[in-house]
N, C-alpha and C positions, 0 to 999 in steps of 0.2 A: 504493500500499500504506499503510495507516494504522499508524503506530507507536505502541504503547501507552504512555500516560503512566506513568512508573515508579511502582511502589507506595512506601508509606511504611514505613520501618523504625522499630519501637518497641522501646526497651529498657525492660522493664516490671518494676519492683520489685515483688515480691509479698510482702514482709515476712518475718519470721523463722520462721514456721511455722503460726501460728494463722490459719485463713482469714478470720476476722472482722476481722483487722488490714489486710486488703487494702483499698486506697483505692477510693473510688467511680470514679475516673478509670481505674484499672487494671481494675476490673470492666467498665466500659463498653468499654474496648478488647478485652479477652479475649473478650467475648461478641459482638464485631462483626467482628473481623479474619478473613480466610478462611484464614490460615495461622499456626500457632503452633510455635515452636521452643523447645527446652529442653535442658539439659545432662543426661546420663545417666551412670550408672556402667557399668563394664565389662559387668556382668550385665544391663544394660538398665533397671534401676530408676532412677527419677527422683524425687528429693526435691521438686524445684521443681514438677514436674507434679502430684505428689500433693497438694501444698498447695491447688492451684486446680482440681483434677480436676472438682469439682461444678459449675464455671463454664463448662467448655469444652463447647460444643455438639457433638453426636455426628457432624455432617457436616464438621467442620473438618479441613483438611489438617494433618499434623503432621511436624516434622523433628526427630528425636532427634539429639543431638550427643554421641557417646561420648567422654568425657574421663577420662583417668586422673589420679589426684591427683599433682600435680607442683609443684615450686617454680619450674619453668620453663615455666609454662603459656602465656606469650605467644608462645613459639617452637614450640608443638605443631602438627604438620601437621594435626591434627584441626580446627583452627580455620580453616585454609585450605580444607579440605574443606567444612565447614559454611558458610563465607562464600560459596563458589561455589554451593552448594544454595540458600541464601537469596537470593543475588544473581540466580539464575535466576528465582525467584518474583517478585522486585521488578521485574526487567526485563519480566516479563509483565504487569505493572500490578497485581499483588496486594500488599496490605499484609501485613507480617509482624511478629508480636509475639514477641520473644525474652523468655522467662521468666528472671528473676534473683532468687534468694533474697536477702533484705535489700534493699539498695540497689544499683542497677546500677553506680554510680560510686564505690563504696567496697569495694575488694577484690572487685568483681563479675566473674563470668565474662563479662558482656556487654561489658566494656571492650575485650576482645581483638577481638570482632566489630565494635565500634564503630571501632576503629583501621583495620580492613580495608575497612569498607563506608560509613562516614559521609561520606567525600569523594565518594562516587558517588551516593548516594541521599538524599532527604530523610529526616531522622532526628529523632525525638523521644524524650526521656528521661522516663520517669514514676518519680518518687522512691518509694522504699518505706522502710518502717521497718527500720532495721538492728538485727541482733542484739545489738550493743553497747548500744544504747539499750533494746531490749526486755528484755535481761537485767537492767539496772538496775531496771527496773520490777518484774520477777519477783522480785528479791532484796530489793526494798524498800530499796534504797540510793541516796541522792542521789550523783550522780557528782562534780560540782565545784561549788564555792562562789565567788562574787565573782570575784576575779582568778586563781583557780586555773587551771592549764594541764592539759588532758586529753591524755594520750598514748595512741595506739592502737598496740600493738607486736605484730607476728607473733612467736610462740613458736619460729618456724622459724629465727630468727636464731642465729648461732654464740654460744657461751657468753660469749665475751669481749664481743661487741657488745651482747648482750642485758643483761649485767650494767652496762654503761656507760649504755645507755639507760634502765635502771631506777633508776640511782642519782639520788637527788634529785627523783624525780617527785612532783607534787602529787597526781595521780590518773592511773590507767592502766587500759587494758583490754588483756589478753593474749589474742590470738586464735589460731586454729589449734593449740590445745595438743596435743591427741592424744598421740602417742608422745613428745612433748617434755616431758610433765608433769614427770617426775622432775628433769630439768635446771632447769626453771622453779622448782619448789618449793625446790630446793637454793639457788638464787640468791636467792629471796625470804627465805629464812631467813637467809642471810648479810648481807642488807641490812636486816634487822629489819622486814621488810614482811609477814611471814607471818600475823601476828595480824590485819592489816587485810584480808588477801586473802579473797575470796569466790568459790566455785566453782559453776558451773552447767553442766549438760549440756542440749543440745536445747531452748533456751528457747522457751517458749510451745507447743512440740509436746505432743501427748497424754502422751508418755513422758518429759516434762521431768523432770530430776532435780537437786535442790540437796542438797549434802552438804558438811559440814565439810571444808576442804581437808586437814586433818591425817588424815582417815579415808579419803581417796581412794586406791584401788589403781591405781598407775601402769599396770598391765597392762590395765585395763579402761576407760581414758579414750578416749572416742570422738573422732573429728576435730571433730565439732560440739559443742565445748565451750569455755569460755573462763573466764578469771579476772579479776575486777574488783577493783581496788584503789581505793576511793572516797577522796575528800578527807576528811581528818580534820574532825570536827564543828567548825563555827564558830558561836558563839552571839553 
């Protein structure tokens, strides 16, 4: 009996939302692998798949991965279920590409599958443009100069920790703002950072929105939003 050579697992960064920001390598893999996996919301919608839908051939097998929004994602049983399904395909000798918005290794959903599968199967990571960098381009705001230090901070942190991390920053990107916006804005005002702060929703998507942070309605801030605090201009 011939045992199939295991397939290769790809973690494919597909960028922040604009399909034209997809790398050539990501495009080659998406149009050649037999199986594509991607995270979905509870209603079955997938932002990741929608970004690259035009590049997915109609005969490809697909593995949707339903994931609730949670700060404890790494422990979700959904990842175990998805890893088992992907592992079955890999054991059968099929390559699998897992779609990941932004970059797979920067707060990416793929990291949790990587932890479960990379020690068993040949794995390749395809970097993607992160929303943190794409947002700076959309806002027209240089992030960091010379020896400035850039901090990427989840807004999901508790108030005390968040205030501590923001104190004295050169430049910062606050991600996962969503329902934490009011807390973040209060802290930024306390630390005299509000005037430097720039707000953007759904960077590079067709429904991208840039608005003055003082005019944002906290009740309408989506999960896919971030706040950029660029370095102060150095001449």
